N, C-alpha and C positions, 0 to 999 in steps of 0.2 A: 365897798372896795377894800380889800385887805391891804394893810400897811405892814410890811415885813421888815423888822429890824434884823440885820444880818450880823451875827457875832463874827469875831476875827477868824475863828476856825472855819467858818463857812466861806469867807472870802479867800482864805488860804487854800482850802480844798478845791475851790472852783478854779483857782489860778495855778495850782500845783502841776496839773497835767492837762493837756489839751483833751477835751471830750469828757471831762470829769462829770459823773452823774449829777452832782449837786448843781452844776451849771444849768440844769433844767429850770431852776428857779427864775433865771433870766429870760426864759422863753414864755413864761406864763402871762396870760392876758388878765386884766382886772386886778393887778397887783402893783403896788408902789414899793420899790425896794429902798430901804433906808440903811444908813450906817453912819458912824462917826469917825473923826480923825483918830480917836483912841483905838478903835477896832482896826482901822486901816493900817495904822502904824504898827500894831502888833502883827498883823498878817504880813506886812511888807518885811519886817525884821526877820521873819522865819522862812521867807522864800530864798531858794538857793541860787538861782541864776537869772540872768537878764531876760530870758524868754518868759519865765514865770512872772517876773515883775511887769513885763509888757502885757501879758494876759490880764494881770490884775488891773492895770491902768485901763485896758479896754473894757473890762467888766464894770469898772467904776464910772464909766461915762453915762451909764443909765441908773446909777444909784444916787439917791438924794442924800446930801450930807446934812447931818443934824448936829447940834452942839453936844459936846461931851458934858454930861451932868451926872453927879452922884447923888443918890437920895440921902437926905438928912438922916443921920443915925437915930434921931428921935421918932421917925415915922417907919423905920424898918421893921418894927415889931418882932415877930418870931422867925422871920426869914433869915436863914443862916447862909451867908455867902462869904467867900474870901474877899478881902478889900478890893482886890484887882477886878472883881466881877461886878461891883456896884456901879461903875461907870457904864458898863454894858447895859445892865437893867435900867439904870437911870436914864440913859440915852433913849432907850425904847419907850419908857414911860413918858418922858418929856416931849418926845416927838409924836405922841399919840398913836404909837404902833398898836396894831391889833394882835400881832404875834412877835415873839422873839424866837428866831430860828437859830438854833445852836446844836452843835454836836458835842458840847462839853458835858459828858456824862458825870464826871467827877463832881463838878460844882452845881450844875443845874439839873442833873439827873433826878434828884428827889422831887423836883418840881415839874418834870415833864408831864404834860397834860393838865397842868394846873394854871390858874391865873394868879399872877403876882401884880398887885397894883393895877389890875385891869388888863394886863398883857398875858396872852396865852403862850406858854413856853412849850415849844415843840422841836423835835429833830426835823431835818429836811424831809426825810422819808415819811414821817408821820404827817407832816403838813401836806405833802403830795398825795398821800393816800386819802386823807380827809377831803381834799379837793375833788379827787376822782369819785369818792363815794357821794359827795353832795351833788356832783354833776349828773349822776345816773339816777 
């Protein structure tokens, strides 16, 4: 079973407008959706109106909360991320996520399709395509 850690931008995008394509992640069977207070707080700060916040709250009803954890600088090795992104990756790693789902091309883009500390970094679209391909 896939364990998907959702970055703040995924939560934001799903809540931003009703019927957002990224919300398909919530319809998948055989997946556990994970996120942390750190990611949720960032998404919530950037939403513009109460309808969007309400959509976020509804989406979060089926997301498992995991602790916010940053990886120790001594084990980070050659992975280069801005400090604000380490709690996202650390949360995914500590929660035993199989995937980190993010649209953050700036910071995670160089790692798309790669495993960092055992977690596969993918965009929502890449993950959905991968699932469709494996189902056929």
